[in-house]
Backbone as CSV, one residue per row, in Angstrom:
resi,resn,N_x,N_y,N_z,CA_x,CA_y,CA_z,C_x,C_y,C_z
1,MET,76.245,-82.556,35.871,76.069,-81.283,36.508,74.727,-80.681,36.115
2,LYS,74.336,-80.873,34.860,73.039,-80.378,34.434,71.933,-81.095,35.194
3,ARG,72.177,-82.369,35.526,71.179,-83.120,36.294,71.048,-82.534,37.686
4,LEU,72.162,-82.114,38.290,72.132,-81.490,39.607,71.274,-80.242,39.558
5,LEU,71.476,-79.427,38.544,70.698,-78.211,38.426,69.224,-78.530,38.178
6,LEU,68.958,-79.565,37.398,67.582,-79.968,37.150,66.917,-80.416,38.444
7,ILE,67.637,-81.163,39.256,67.088,-81.630,40.531,66.753,-80.445,41.423
8,PHE,67.679,-79.473,41.496,67.415,-78.289,42.315,66.257,-77.485,41.739
9,ALA,66.185,-77.378,40.426,65.091,-76.636,39.805,63.755,-77.294,40.133
10,LEU,63.721,-78.621,40.054,62.482,-79.336,40.383,62.142,-79.194,41.858
11,ALA,63.164,-79.219,42.690,62.931,-79.088,44.129,62.272,-77.754,44.461
12,PHE,62.592,-76.734,43.690,62.003,-75.426,43.936,60.744,-75.203,43.111
13,ALA,60.605,-75.900,42.004,59.435,-75.711,41.150,58.189,-76.323,41.762
14,VAL,58.317,-77.482,42.389,57.141,-78.162,42.948,56.450,-77.291,43.988
15,PRO,57.179,-76.738,44.987,56.482,-75.848,45.929,55.914,-74.610,45.245
16,ALA,56.604,-74.092,44.236,56.112,-72.910,43.530,54.808,-73.228,42.804
17,ILE,54.734,-74.422,42.229,53.510,-74.840,41.539,52.381,-74.987,42.554
18,ALA,52.695,-75.545,43.711,51.674,-75.700,44.754,51.146,-74.341,45.192
19,VAL,52.034,-73.377,45.359,51.626,-72.030,45.738,50.778,-71.421,44.634
20,ALA,51.193,-71.601,43.382,50.440,-71.049,42.255,49.052,-71.668,42.175
21,GLN,48.933,-72.952,42.523,47.624,-73.601,42.492,46.729,-73.060,43.601
22,GLN,47.322,-72.697,44.723,46.546,-72.138,45.817,46.078,-70.725,45.462
23,ASP,46.918,-69.982,44.744,46.605,-68.620,44.335,46.926,-68.510,42.845
24,PRO,45.937,-68.809,41.979,46.188,-68.878,40.554,46.793,-67.609,39.959
25,GLY,46.635,-66.474,40.597,47.197,-65.236,40.057,48.680,-65.079,40.345
26,THR,49.282,-66.011,41.089,50.681,-65.902,41.478,51.571,-66.601,40.458
27,THR,52.428,-65.856,39.825,53.442,-66.427,38.933,54.761,-65.750,39.257
28,PRO,55.863,-66.439,39.031,57.155,-65.821,39.325,57.357,-64.586,38.451
29,SER,57.805,-63.539,39.082,58.085,-62.306,38.348,59.376,-62.470,37.555
30,PRO,59.593,-61.640,36.545,60.868,-61.694,35.814,62.068,-61.503,36.752
31,GLN,61.897,-60.658,37.763,62.975,-60.445,38.730,63.256,-61.733,39.512
32,MET,62.191,-62.436,39.924,62.354,-63.679,40.661,63.035,-64.734,39.784
33,ARG,62.600,-64.835,38.523,63.227,-65.791,37.612,64.697,-65.459,37.402
34,GLY,65.018,-64.184,37.284,66.410,-63.769,37.122,67.247,-64.121,38.343
35,GLN,66.664,-63.926,39.521,67.375,-64.260,40.760,67.593,-65.761,40.866
36,MET,66.584,-66.546,40.484,66.740,-67.995,40.532,67.806,-68.450,39.536
37,ARG,67.817,-67.839,38.363,68.843,-68.176,37.367,70.238,-67.866,37.925
38,ALA,70.375,-66.722,38.576,71.662,-66.354,39.168,72.059,-67.337,40.268
39,ASN,71.083,-67.760,41.069,71.377,-68.732,42.125,71.848,-70.060,41.542
40,PHE,71.193,-70.517,40.480,71.585,-71.778,39.864,72.969,-71.658,39.207
41,GLN,73.273,-70.506,38.647,74.611,-70.307,38.090,75.661,-70.351,39.198
42,GLN,75.333,-69.786,40.352,76.250,-69.841,41.490,76.459,-71.280,41.939
43,MET,75.391,-72.072,41.967,75.519,-73.478,42.351,76.359,-74.238,41.332
44,GLU,76.200,-73.926,40.071,77.005,-74.571,39.037,78.483,-74.225,39.219
45,THR,78.764,-72.977,39.543,80.144,-72.557,39.802,80.713,-73.300,41.006
46,LEU,79.919,-73.413,42.069,80.361,-74.150,43.256,80.682,-75.594,42.901
47,HIS,79.848,-76.208,42.066,80.065,-77.598,41.674,81.345,-77.743,40.853
48,LYS,81.599,-76.825,39.951,82.824,-76.882,39.144,84.061,-76.742,40.027
49,GLN,83.999,-75.834,41.001,85.123,-75.646,41.923,85.345,-76.896,42.760
50,TYR,84.265,-77.481,43.220,84.336,-78.708,44.020,84.997,-79.826,43.222
51,ARG,84.530,-80.013,42.014,85.074,-81.070,41.157,86.572,-80.853,40.918
52,ALA,86.954,-79.617,40.648,88.373,-79.308,40.429,89.191,-79.595,41.687
53,GLN,88.651,-79.258,42.850,89.360,-79.520,44.109,89.550,-81.016,44.325
54,VAL,88.491,-81.778,44.136,88.565,-83.221,44.383,89.528,-83.871,43.399
55,LEU,89.389,-83.571,42.131,90.286,-84.172,41.136,91.723,-83.691,41.332
56,GLY,91.882,-82.458,41.769,93.222,-81.925,42.034,93.903,-82.603,43.211
57,ALA,93.123,-83.211,44.088,93.685,-83.896,45.258,94.278,-85.254,44.892
58,LEU,93.892,-85.791,43.734,94.345,-87.122,43.335,95.670,-87.085,42.587
59,THR,96.491,-88.093,42.837,97.721,-88.252,42.054,97.323,-88.753,40.665
60,PRO,98.194,-88.609,39.674,97.862,-89.131,38.342,97.517,-90.629,38.360
61,ALA,98.232,-91.403,39.155,97.947,-92.841,39.233,96.566,-93.093,39.825
62,HIS,96.183,-92.311,40.818,94.875,-92.497,41.443,93.752,-91.971,40.553
63,LYS,94.051,-90.993,39.704,93.055,-90.559,38.718,92.776,-91.696,37.741
64,GLN,93.833,-92.395,37.347,93.665,-93.553,36.444,92.856,-94.644,37.124
65,LEU,93.164,-94.920,38.387,92.415,-95.930,39.131,90.944,-95.523,39.229
66,TYR,90.715,-94.270,39.533,89.354,-93.740,39.640,88.596,-93.952,38.326
67,ALA,89.219,-93.594,37.227,88.590,-93.776,35.914,88.298,-95.251,35.649
68,SER,89.230,-96.102,36.014,89.059,-97.536,35.803,87.910,-98.093,36.639
69,VAL,87.839,-97.704,37.886,86.796,-98.199,38.786,85.417,-97.726,38.311
70,VAL,85.315,-96.453,37.964,84.031,-95.919,37.503,83.624,-96.584,36.189
71,GLY,84.585,-96.770,35.294,84.292,-97.453,34.032,83.840,-98.880,34.249
72,SER,84.489,-99.561,35.176,84.103,-100.940,35.486,82.686,-101.018,36.043
73,LEU,82.331,-100.057,36.887,80.965,-100.029,37.419,79.955,-99.808,36.297
74,ALA,80.323,-98.957,35.360,79.392,-98.618,34.277,79.062,-99.812,33.393
75,ILE,79.994,-100.738,33.233,79.759,-101.855,32.327,79.517,-103.184,33.037
76,ALA,79.588,-103.193,34.360,79.405,-104.437,35.124,77.970,-104.927,35.048
77,ALA,77.808,-106.228,34.925,76.472,-106.831,34.930,75.834,-106.694,36.309
78,SER,76.632,-106.824,37.348,76.166,-106.655,38.726,77.122,-105.724,39.450
79,PRO,76.976,-104.432,39.246,77.904,-103.488,39.869,77.815,-103.519,41.391
80,ASP,78.965,-103.352,42.017,79.040,-103.333,43.474,79.700,-102.020,43.897
81,PRO,78.904,-100.955,44.030,79.491,-99.659,44.356,80.147,-99.608,45.727
82,LYS,79.665,-100.409,46.684,80.310,-100.427,48.004,81.746,-100.944,47.885
83,ALA,81.924,-102.022,47.131,83.268,-102.582,46.944,84.137,-101.605,46.159
84,ALA,83.549,-100.944,45.169,84.306,-99.964,44.378,84.755,-98.802,45.251
85,ALA,83.865,-98.315,46.103,84.219,-97.221,47.003,85.313,-97.659,47.969
86,ALA,85.203,-98.875,48.475,86.223,-99.393,49.394,87.570,-99.523,48.691
87,LYS,87.563,-99.964,47.444,88.806,-100.097,46.678,89.472,-98.736,46.494
88,LEU,88.678,-97.741,46.134,89.217,-96.385,45.971,89.747,-95.854,47.300
89,ASP,88.953,-95.999,48.336,89.342,-95.472,49.645,90.634,-96.123,50.148
90,ALA,90.781,-97.426,49.913,91.981,-98.135,50.370,93.226,-97.686,49.609
91,ALA,93.064,-97.280,48.358,94.212,-96.894,47.544,94.692,-95.473,47.829
92,LEU,93.816,-94.615,48.333,94.161,-93.209,48.531,95.078,-93.006,49.734
93,SER,95.939,-92.021,49.619,96.793,-91.657,50.754,95.947,-90.887,51.767
94,SER,96.458,-90.756,52.969,95.707,-90.028,53.995,95.543,-88.557,53.596
95,GLY,96.535,-87.993,52.921,96.446,-86.611,52.460,95.354,-86.436,51.409
96,GLU,95.266,-87.404,50.489,94.215,-87.349,49.467,92.841,-87.468,50.108
97,LYS,92.711,-88.416,51.044,91.427,-88.602,51.719,91.002,-87.328,52.442
98,THR,91.932,-86.733,53.167,91.620,-85.514,53.912,91.204,-84.393,52.972
99,ALA,91.935,-84.218,51.881,91.607,-83.153,50.924,90.234,-83.373,50.305
100,ILE,89.909,-84.606,49.968,88.613,-84.924,49.355,87.486,-84.689,50.354
101,ILE,87.655,-85.163,51.567,86.621,-84.991,52.592,86.430,-83.512,52.911
102,ASN,87.524,-82.760,53.010,87.411,-81.323,53.276,86.698,-80.599,52.135
103,ALA,87.040,-80.944,50.896,86.381,-80.324,49.738,84.887,-80.641,49.758
104,ASP,84.538,-81.879,50.079,83.133,-82.284,50.122,82.388,-81.536,51.222
105,THR,82.995,-81.418,52.379,82.372,-80.711,53.498,82.129,-79.251,53.138
106,GLN,83.133,-78.617,52.535,83.000,-77.215,52.137,81.927,-77.050,51.066
107,PHE,81.907,-77.961,50.101,80.916,-77.897,49.030,79.504,-78.032,49.584
108,ARG,79.302,-79.007,50.448,77.970,-79.217,51.015,77.521,-78.006,51.837
109,ALA,78.431,-77.427,52.596,78.089,-76.240,53.389,77.741,-75.063,52.476
110,ALA,78.502,-74.883,51.406,78.235,-73.788,50.469,76.905,-73.996,49.749
111,MET,76.610,-75.242,49.359,75.342,-75.523,48.688,74.167,-75.323,49.653
112,LYS,74.342,-75.740,50.891,73.281,-75.556,51.884,73.017,-74.067,52.098
113,ALA,74.094,-73.278,52.192,73.942,-71.833,52.373,73.229,-71.215,51.169
114,GLN,73.572,-71.673,49.978,72.932,-71.160,48.761,71.448,-71.523,48.749
115,MET,71.128,-72.737,49.130,69.724,-73.174,49.172,68.943,-72.367,50.216
116,GLU,69.548,-72.131,51.366,68.873,-71.349,52.409,68.653,-69.917,51.939
117,LYS,69.621,-69.389,51.215,69.497,-68.042,50.657,68.319,-67.993,49.679
118,MET,68.199,-69.017,48.848,67.101,-69.078,47.892,65.759,-69.206,48.614
119,ARG,65.714,-70.044,49.632,64.460,-70.225,50.376,64.059,-68.949,51.094
120,ALA,65.045,-68.227,51.640,64.749,-66.978,52.346,64.212,-65.924,51.379
121,ALA,64.755,-65.895,50.171,64.326,-64.913,49.179,62.953,-65.253,48.607
122,HIS,62.623,-66.540,48.565,61.367,-66.995,47.967,60.723,-68.049,48.863
123,PRO,60.155,-67.629,50.006,59.574,-68.615,50.924,58.349,-69.301,50.323
124,TRP,58.239,-70.590,50.605,57.105,-71.391,50.173,56.490,-72.031,51.394
125,PRO,55.306,-72.553,51.245,54.688,-73.233,52.396,55.584,-74.366,52.911
126,SER,55.547,-74.567,54.199,56.374,-75.597,54.824,55.950,-76.986,54.371
127,PRO,56.924,-77.830,54.002,56.586,-79.197,53.606,56.524,-80.139,54.803
128,SER,56.211,-79.608,55.989,56.276,-80.424,57.200,55.391,-81.658,57.140
129,GLY,54.341,-81.631,56.356,53.469,-82.790,56.257,53.966,-83.824,55.261
130,SER,54.983,-83.480,54.499,55.459,-84.414,53.483,56.319,-85.504,54.098
131,PRO,56.280,-86.704,53.528,57.092,-87.805,54.067,58.573,-87.469,54.070
132,ARG,59.047,-86.743,53.080,60.465,-86.411,52.990,60.910,-85.544,54.162
133,ALA,60.062,-84.609,54.570,60.417,-83.713,55.670,60.501,-84.470,56.987
134,ARG,59.714,-85.516,57.139,59.719,-86.272,58.390,60.837,-87.296,58.451
135,ARG,61.429,-87.619,57.318,62.470,-88.644,57.258,63.741,-88.131,57.930
136,SER,64.353,-88.981,58.706,65.633,-88.602,59.298,66.685,-89.607,58.852
137,HIS,67.860,-89.101,58.613,68.950,-89.947,58.146,70.017,-90.026,59.228
138,LYS,70.588,-91.213,59.351,71.688,-91.364,60.286,72.909,-90.672,59.690
139,PRO,73.578,-89.844,60.478,74.801,-89.250,59.936,75.850,-90.351,59.767
140,ARG,76.588,-90.274,58.682,77.626,-91.284,58.488,78.965,-90.595,58.326
141,THR,79.988,-91.334,58.663,81.332,-90.807,58.558,81.681,-90.656,57.084
142,PRO,82.166,-89.488,56.699,82.535,-89.303,55.296,83.611,-90.301,54.871
143,ASP,83.507,-90.756,53.646,84.428,-91.736,53.096,84.853,-91.221,51.721
144,ALA,86.143,-91.052,51.512,86.646,-90.477,50.259,86.259,-91.317,49.046
145,GLY,86.240,-92.628,49.179,85.847,-93.488,48.068,84.404,-93.257,47.660
146,ARG,83.526,-93.158,48.643,82.113,-92.881,48.350,81.946,-91.500,47.730
147,ILE,82.690,-90.545,48.222,82.614,-89.188,47.683,83.015,-89.192,46.214
148,LEU,84.092,-89.901,45.889,84.530,-89.979,44.492,83.457,-90.624,43.616
149,LEU,82.865,-91.720,44.077,81.821,-92.366,43.282,80.603,-91.458,43.139
150,ALA,80.258,-90.749,44.197,79.126,-89.827,44.123,79.404,-88.743,43.094
151,MET,80.609,-88.248,43.078,80.969,-87.204,42.116,80.904,-87.735,40.691
152,ALA,81.232,-88.994,40.501,81.186,-89.590,39.165,79.771,-89.633,38.631
153,GLY,78.787,-89.611,39.529,77.394,-89.596,39.108,77.002,-88.287,38.464
154,GLY,77.807,-87.252,38.637,77.575,-85.990,37.973,76.650,-85.033,38.683
155,HIS,75.991,-85.450,39.740,75.065,-84.544,40.420,74.887,-84.941,41.869
156,GLY,75.983,-84.923,42.614,75.851,-85.233,44.017,75.745,-86.694,44.309
157,GLY,75.897,-87.519,43.304,75.979,-88.943,43.497,74.695,-89.701,43.451
158,MET,73.613,-89.124,43.007,72.357,-89.850,43.032,72.340,-90.998,42.039
159,MET,73.217,-91.002,41.068,73.252,-92.099,40.111,74.201,-93.207,40.558
160,MET,75.201,-92.904,41.340,76.230,-93.884,41.671,75.988,-94.553,43.013
161,ARG,74.789,-94.477,43.536,74.512,-95.108,44.819,73.893,-96.466,44.593
162,GLY,74.187,-97.359,45.454,73.672,-98.707,45.279,73.202,-99.300,46.576
163,PRO,73.178,-100.636,46.663,72.709,-101.293,47.879,73.453,-100.767,49.097
164,GLY,72.715,-100.357,50.075,73.328,-99.815,51.281,73.616,-98.331,51.158
165,MET,73.487,-97.800,49.957,73.642,-96.365,49.736,72.272,-95.874,49.290
166,ARG,71.856,-94.745,49.714,70.483,-94.274,49.480,70.206,-94.001,48.007
167,GLY,69.207,-94.700,47.465,68.701,-94.430,46.114,69.636,-94.880,45.016
168,GLY,69.311,-94.475,43.800,70.155,-94.772,42.659,69.717,-96.004,41.917
169,PRO,70.297,-96.238,40.758,69.867,-97.342,39.925,70.253,-98.718,40.448
170,TRP,71.172,-98.781,41.413,71.634,-100.072,41.890,71.013,-100.457,43.214
171,GLY,70.149,-99.654,43.714,69.550,-99.985,44.997,68.242,-99.266,45.200
172,LYS,67.460,-99.782,46.115,66.177,-99.160,46.415,66.420,-97.992,47.341
173,PRO,65.668,-96.906,47.167,65.778,-95.805,48.124,65.290,-96.263,49.491
174,HIS,65.947,-95.804,50.514,65.560,-96.197,51.874,64.558,-95.214,52.412
């Protein structure tokens, strides 16, 4: 979770540094820093609620399976996160899958709203020229197994992604 906050902090710090370099007299005011701290605390709260919702959707047996699968990935010589996600997804009931997907959808919408709120309060130059802004991703159907593995990464899943999944230690970013 701290990594998630660090990623968001860096995402907002880089444009702020660019603005400061353009106008050396510009530094975040104490009020701005306080507002950013409050925003990050809100995001941390959202993440804790999300995690509780997802874990609350699992039966005790499926929590054990989840722990086993994540542990196996952590110690595997050649981890296969796609197979692990498929194994989790196949074991879950339709009710568990629906609850996990709904929690993920709500979490992502809440985080997006929080990010937009932060951007509106502290506008930075448009990154339209950056490669990241021009990149488009194919929307994919949510999968409860992938969501669980992403959550195990501790920050939106950037650590638990592998071949065929964007970024992470097990695969090249696309």
